[in-house]
Each structure stands twice: as C-alpha cells, then as structure tokens.
BALOBA-1460 file (C-alpha; in Angstrom, 3 decimals):
// residues 193
<rec num="1" residu="m" x="236.111" y="55.397" z="141.557"/>
<rec num="2" residu="n" x="234.352" y="53.032" z="143.934"/>
<rec num="3" residu="s" x="237.171" y="51.595" z="146.023"/>
<rec num="4" residu="p" x="236.261" y="50.358" z="149.467"/>
<rec num="5" residu="e" x="237.470" y="52.454" z="152.370"/>
<rec num="6" residu="l" x="241.090" y="51.801" z="153.211"/>
<rec num="7" residu="p" x="241.552" y="50.360" z="156.713"/>
<rec num="8" residu="l" x="243.960" y="52.548" z="158.664"/>
<rec num="9" residu="p" x="246.525" y="52.424" z="160.087"/>
<rec num="10" residu="l" x="248.510" y="50.323" z="157.661"/>
<rec num="11" residu="s" x="251.315" y="48.331" z="159.188"/>
<rec num="12" residu="t" x="254.537" y="47.153" z="157.585"/>
<rec num="13" residu="n" x="257.271" y="45.158" z="159.314"/>
<rec num="14" residu="r" x="258.593" y="48.204" z="161.159"/>
<rec num="15" residu="l" x="256.243" y="51.082" z="160.433"/>
<rec num="16" residu="n" x="252.706" y="52.307" z="160.869"/>
<rec num="17" residu="l" x="251.237" y="54.520" z="158.152"/>
<rec num="18" residu="r" x="248.292" y="56.339" z="159.678"/>
<rec num="19" residu="a" x="245.918" y="59.204" z="159.054"/>
<rec num="20" residu="y" x="246.894" y="62.670" z="160.192"/>
<rec num="21" residu="r" x="245.710" y="64.131" z="163.483"/>
<rec num="22" residu="e" x="246.075" y="67.658" z="164.830"/>
<rec num="23" residu="s" x="248.958" y="66.702" z="167.138"/>
<rec num="24" residu="d" x="251.051" y="65.849" z="164.069"/>
<rec num="25" residu="a" x="251.768" y="69.546" z="163.588"/>
<rec num="26" residu="e" x="254.022" y="69.378" z="166.625"/>
<rec num="27" residu="a" x="255.498" y="66.019" z="165.574"/>
<rec num="28" residu="l" x="256.297" y="67.081" z="161.986"/>
<rec num="29" residu="l" x="257.538" y="70.604" z="162.757"/>
<rec num="30" residu="p" x="261.086" y="69.459" z="163.675"/>
<rec num="31" residu="i" x="261.316" y="67.732" z="160.273"/>
<rec num="32" residu="y" x="259.723" y="70.340" z="157.987"/>
<rec num="33" residu="s" x="261.418" y="73.256" z="159.744"/>
<rec num="34" residu="r" x="264.850" y="71.948" z="158.742"/>
<rec num="35" residu="e" x="266.553" y="73.923" z="155.968"/>
<rec num="36" residu="d" x="268.039" y="70.726" z="154.516"/>
<rec num="37" residu="v" x="264.563" y="69.161" z="154.250"/>
<rec num="38" residu="a" x="262.751" y="72.217" z="152.862"/>
<rec num="39" residu="r" x="265.505" y="72.914" z="150.321"/>
<rec num="40" residu="f" x="263.988" y="70.615" z="147.712"/>
<rec num="41" residu="l" x="260.324" y="71.087" z="148.626"/>
<rec num="42" residu="l" x="257.971" y="73.671" z="147.143"/>
<rec num="43" residu="c" x="257.506" y="75.237" z="150.579"/>
<rec num="44" residu="e" x="259.763" y="77.197" z="152.876"/>
<rec num="45" residu="p" x="260.776" y="75.703" z="156.238"/>
<rec num="46" residu="w" x="257.712" y="75.409" z="158.443"/>
<rec num="47" residu="t" x="256.921" y="77.584" z="161.411"/>
<rec num="48" residu="a" x="254.546" y="76.351" z="164.130"/>
<rec num="49" residu="e" x="251.676" y="78.246" z="162.475"/>
<rec num="50" residu="v" x="252.438" y="76.790" z="159.038"/>
<rec num="51" residu="a" x="252.655" y="73.307" z="160.564"/>
<rec num="52" residu="r" x="249.158" y="73.634" z="162.049"/>
<rec num="53" residu="t" x="247.768" y="74.924" z="158.734"/>
<rec num="54" residu="e" x="249.432" y="72.222" z="156.629"/>
<rec num="55" residu="v" x="248.376" y="69.402" z="158.921"/>
<rec num="56" residu="s" x="244.770" y="70.676" z="158.955"/>
<rec num="57" residu="k" x="244.814" y="70.579" z="155.127"/>
<rec num="58" residu="r" x="246.079" y="66.989" z="155.166"/>
<rec num="59" residu="i" x="243.661" y="65.568" z="157.751"/>
<rec num="60" residu="p" x="240.825" y="65.111" z="155.184"/>
<rec num="61" residu="r" x="243.115" y="63.401" z="152.654"/>
<rec num="62" residu="t" x="242.030" y="59.915" z="153.631"/>
<rec num="63" residu="g" x="241.724" y="58.199" z="150.268"/>
<rec num="64" residu="l" x="241.821" y="58.553" z="146.510"/>
<rec num="65" residu="g" x="238.090" y="57.857" z="146.416"/>
<rec num="66" residu="t" x="237.297" y="60.815" z="148.676"/>
<rec num="67" residu="e" x="236.542" y="64.388" z="147.673"/>
<rec num="68" residu="a" x="240.191" y="65.246" z="148.380"/>
<rec num="69" residu="r" x="241.326" y="62.644" z="145.778"/>
<rec num="70" residu="a" x="244.424" y="62.048" z="147.904"/>
<rec num="71" residu="l" x="245.758" y="59.782" z="150.621"/>
<rec num="72" residu="a" x="248.177" y="61.473" z="153.016"/>
<rec num="73" residu="l" x="249.663" y="59.404" z="155.825"/>
<rec num="74" residu="v" x="252.058" y="59.991" z="158.682"/>
<rec num="75" residu="i" x="254.957" y="57.540" z="158.918"/>
<rec num="76" residu="e" x="255.787" y="56.404" z="162.422"/>
<rec num="77" residu="t" x="257.975" y="53.632" z="163.728"/>
<rec num="78" residu="a" x="256.218" y="50.626" z="165.205"/>
<rec num="79" residu="d" x="256.416" y="50.059" z="168.949"/>
<rec num="80" residu="g" x="259.248" y="47.829" z="170.080"/>
<rec num="81" residu="l" x="261.896" y="48.625" z="167.472"/>
<rec num="82" residu="e" x="265.379" y="48.178" z="168.848"/>
<rec num="83" residu="g" x="266.892" y="51.476" z="169.931"/>
<rec num="84" residu="i" x="263.602" y="53.401" z="169.661"/>
<rec num="85" residu="e" x="261.320" y="53.874" z="172.637"/>
<rec num="86" residu="g" x="257.643" y="53.834" z="171.721"/>
<rec num="87" residu="s" x="256.569" y="54.978" z="168.269"/>
<rec num="88" residu="v" x="258.211" y="57.994" z="166.674"/>
<rec num="89" residu="v" x="256.950" y="60.121" z="163.761"/>
<rec num="90" residu="i" x="259.689" y="60.043" z="161.114"/>
<rec num="91" residu="g" x="257.907" y="61.666" z="158.168"/>
<rec num="92" residu="d" x="254.928" y="61.495" z="155.886"/>
<rec num="93" residu="i" x="253.934" y="60.113" z="152.525"/>
<rec num="94" residu="a" x="251.096" y="60.863" z="150.123"/>
<rec num="95" residu="i" x="249.598" y="59.703" z="146.882"/>
<rec num="96" residu="w" x="247.179" y="61.832" z="144.864"/>
<rec num="97" residu="f" x="245.501" y="61.722" z="141.491"/>
<rec num="98" residu="d" x="247.464" y="63.192" z="138.625"/>
<rec num="99" residu="g" x="244.848" y="65.399" z="136.945"/>
<rec num="100" residu="e" x="241.402" y="64.042" z="136.145"/>
<rec num="101" residu="s" x="242.424" y="60.429" z="135.565"/>
<rec num="102" residu="s" x="241.590" y="57.858" z="138.206"/>
<rec num="103" residu="e" x="244.254" y="55.500" z="136.855"/>
<rec num="104" residu="k" x="247.329" y="57.744" z="137.267"/>
<rec num="105" residu="a" x="248.644" y="59.170" z="140.509"/>
<rec num="106" residu="e" x="251.673" y="60.955" z="141.906"/>
<rec num="107" residu="i" x="253.536" y="59.941" z="145.053"/>
<rec num="108" residu="g" x="255.626" y="62.091" z="147.367"/>
<rec num="109" residu="w" x="257.452" y="61.601" z="150.653"/>
<rec num="110" residu="v" x="259.320" y="63.535" z="153.314"/>
<rec num="111" residu="l" x="261.396" y="61.764" z="155.952"/>
<rec num="112" residu="n" x="263.544" y="62.977" z="158.772"/>
<rec num="113" residu="p" x="267.179" y="62.693" z="157.629"/>
<rec num="114" residu="a" x="267.979" y="61.379" z="161.118"/>
<rec num="115" residu="a" x="265.917" y="58.274" z="160.265"/>
<rec num="116" residu="g" x="267.901" y="57.644" z="157.080"/>
<rec num="117" residu="g" x="269.938" y="54.561" z="156.376"/>
<rec num="118" residu="h" x="267.515" y="52.058" z="157.903"/>
<rec num="119" residu="g" x="265.277" y="51.351" z="154.901"/>
<rec num="120" residu="f" x="262.263" y="53.114" z="156.445"/>
<rec num="121" residu="a" x="261.678" y="55.257" z="153.347"/>
<rec num="122" residu="s" x="261.759" y="52.229" z="151.032"/>
<rec num="123" residu="e" x="259.393" y="50.334" z="153.311"/>
<rec num="124" residu="a" x="256.876" y="53.189" z="153.456"/>
<rec num="125" residu="a" x="257.049" y="54.019" z="149.741"/>
<rec num="126" residu="t" x="256.686" y="50.377" z="148.682"/>
<rec num="127" residu="a" x="253.662" y="50.025" z="150.964"/>
<rec num="128" residu="m" x="252.092" y="53.154" z="149.462"/>
<rec num="129" residu="l" x="252.720" y="51.917" z="145.912"/>
<rec num="130" residu="n" x="251.102" y="48.594" z="146.813"/>
<rec num="131" residu="i" x="248.058" y="50.488" z="148.113"/>
<rec num="132" residu="g" x="247.884" y="52.460" z="144.884"/>
<rec num="133" residu="f" x="248.102" y="49.444" z="142.630"/>
<rec num="134" residu="d" x="246.275" y="46.809" z="144.700"/>
<rec num="135" residu="h" x="243.602" y="48.807" z="146.522"/>
<rec num="136" residu="y" x="242.953" y="51.596" z="144.029"/>
<rec num="137" residu="g" x="243.754" y="49.732" z="140.805"/>
<rec num="138" residu="l" x="246.134" y="52.377" z="139.486"/>
<rec num="139" residu="n" x="247.873" y="51.808" z="136.174"/>
<rec num="140" residu="r" x="250.704" y="54.284" z="136.725"/>
<rec num="141" residu="v" x="252.360" y="56.202" z="139.571"/>
<rec num="142" residu="v" x="254.924" y="58.973" z="139.105"/>
<rec num="143" residu="a" x="257.294" y="60.784" z="141.436"/>
<rec num="144" residu="q" x="258.621" y="64.234" z="140.510"/>
<rec num="145" residu="m" x="261.502" y="65.829" z="142.357"/>
<rec num="146" residu="d" x="264.166" y="68.498" z="142.240"/>
<rec num="147" residu="a" x="267.064" y="66.909" z="140.365"/>
<rec num="148" residu="r" x="269.443" y="67.922" z="143.172"/>
<rec num="149" residu="n" x="267.512" y="65.738" z="145.611"/>
<rec num="150" residu="t" x="269.731" y="62.697" z="145.189"/>
<rec num="151" residu="a" x="268.272" y="60.913" z="148.234"/>
<rec num="152" residu="s" x="264.764" y="60.923" z="146.714"/>
<rec num="153" residu="a" x="266.085" y="59.886" z="143.305"/>
<rec num="154" residu="k" x="267.931" y="56.953" z="144.882"/>
<rec num="155" residu="l" x="264.797" y="55.993" z="146.794"/>
<rec num="156" residu="a" x="262.668" y="56.052" z="143.638"/>
<rec num="157" residu="t" x="265.178" y="53.774" z="141.903"/>
<rec num="158" residu="r" x="265.481" y="51.472" z="144.924"/>
<rec num="159" residu="i" x="261.716" y="50.850" z="145.050"/>
<rec num="160" residu="g" x="261.623" y="49.964" z="141.361"/>
<rec num="161" residu="m" x="260.587" y="53.225" z="139.724"/>
<rec num="162" residu="q" x="262.282" y="54.072" z="136.435"/>
<rec num="163" residu="q" x="263.646" y="57.491" z="135.587"/>
<rec num="164" residu="e" x="261.630" y="58.657" z="132.608"/>
<rec num="165" residu="a" x="262.714" y="62.269" z="132.237"/>
<rec num="166" residu="h" x="265.164" y="64.928" z="133.321"/>
<rec num="167" residu="l" x="263.551" y="68.281" z="132.580"/>
<rec num="168" residu="r" x="266.152" y="71.018" z="132.480"/>
<rec num="169" residu="r" x="265.435" y="74.332" z="134.203"/>
<rec num="170" residu="d" x="261.691" y="73.737" z="133.973"/>
<rec num="171" residu="w" x="260.586" y="74.905" z="137.439"/>
<rec num="172" residu="w" x="261.059" y="78.289" z="139.116"/>
<rec num="173" residu="s" x="261.550" y="77.588" z="142.802"/>
<rec num="174" residu="k" x="262.855" y="79.797" z="145.579"/>
<rec num="175" residu="g" x="264.448" y="82.332" z="143.273"/>
<rec num="176" residu="e" x="266.078" y="79.993" z="140.767"/>
<rec num="177" residu="w" x="265.325" y="77.736" z="137.852"/>
<rec num="178" residu="t" x="265.597" y="74.089" z="138.839"/>
<rec num="179" residu="d" x="265.676" y="70.784" z="136.993"/>
<rec num="180" residu="t" x="263.001" y="68.151" z="137.615"/>
<rec num="181" residu="l" x="263.430" y="64.385" z="137.570"/>
<rec num="182" residu="i" x="260.383" y="62.282" z="136.771"/>
<rec num="183" residu="f" x="260.255" y="58.645" z="137.805"/>
<rec num="184" residu="g" x="257.434" y="56.293" z="136.881"/>
<rec num="185" residu="m" x="256.141" y="52.857" z="137.686"/>
<rec num="186" residu="l" x="253.448" y="50.847" z="135.958"/>
<rec num="187" residu="s" x="251.364" y="48.283" z="137.751"/>
<rec num="188" residu="s" x="253.043" y="45.660" z="135.565"/>
<rec num="189" residu="d" x="256.603" y="46.461" z="136.679"/>
<rec num="190" residu="r" x="256.268" y="46.920" z="140.420"/>
<rec num="191" residu="q" x="257.787" y="45.030" z="143.330"/>
<rec num="192" residu="v" x="255.231" y="43.690" z="145.783"/>
<rec num="193" residu="a" x="256.281" y="43.920" z="149.425"/>
C-alpha cells in the first residue's frame, strides 16, 4: 500500500482526531478505568500502569501504510465548544487491517459515556470511515462488538453500517461465552460527511 502520509490532526466540525502522545495515558485512564466501559471490551478496567503501556503501544499506530498497519487516534473536542472549556479528550478510535488484505479493515471506538448524546461518536466514526475509504482506498470496513453493547450497535447503524451477523456464544470473554455482532460497510454504500 502506497498511500501518502495522513495529515494529522484531522478536524471535523466539533472534534479533533489526533495521534497519541504519552500524556494521553492520564487523559484516557478515567474512561478506560470505568467498569461500564471495560465491560464490553477485551481488556479489564485500566490501571495507571496499564494506561501507560496501552498508550505506548498505540503511539506508533499512525497509518495503515505503516509497519503497524493501523491508525489509532485520540478523540478530543475542538476548542470553543459551548459548555466545554478548552479541548477535552473524550475517547479514541482506530482502524486496522483485517488480516493480510489491504482492502479490508476493522474499526473500533471507545468514548466516555459522559460525552454521549451529542453526536460526537457518530462524527468521529464517520470521519474515520471517510479516511479509510477516501485516503486508503478500502473496499470494506467491519465493526465487531459484544452483542450486549447496544450503544455501539446503535452507533454502527447510525453511521450507515449494516448488521451482517449475530454470532451466538462465539467468544469467551471474562469468564463467559458472549455473542458477537458484526457490522459492515462497503465503499459503495457509505455516507460521506
């Protein structure tokens, strides 16, 4: 894949999607340490040490064309939003190649529930899909999630992804079998923001 380097940060109407930096461990810890956030993730709630380790792993994920084969970005509010002083980290979002193909990728997101209800997740996810399709020329992007994660399923639907599968008790996670929902979007059926 020979895509040009992606100029960062990316700005939407109300958000900045930017590369990770070491200080994001402190900014993301209050989100990832929440039981209600970690419940549907593959990891346990973060400690400060885990936050530093995870952020250091994500710092080199600066593009699908890099050795990491992934783009991981921090989501922060833009300066000047009503009711928010300065810019605030509200989550993160990533897209990574699905196996060896350079035409299929998976997307994932984590947002602070306190930032819910304002359309921030839709704005960030739509921007990331546009990057995948427009910048990297992807044919297909999928999102996989715990079937109990209704907020993520609603988000996937809201941004135009179609539910393609409900896999029953297919994943052993945190001491129990869980169902997985798979949503997909083709470049031909996306919504451009």
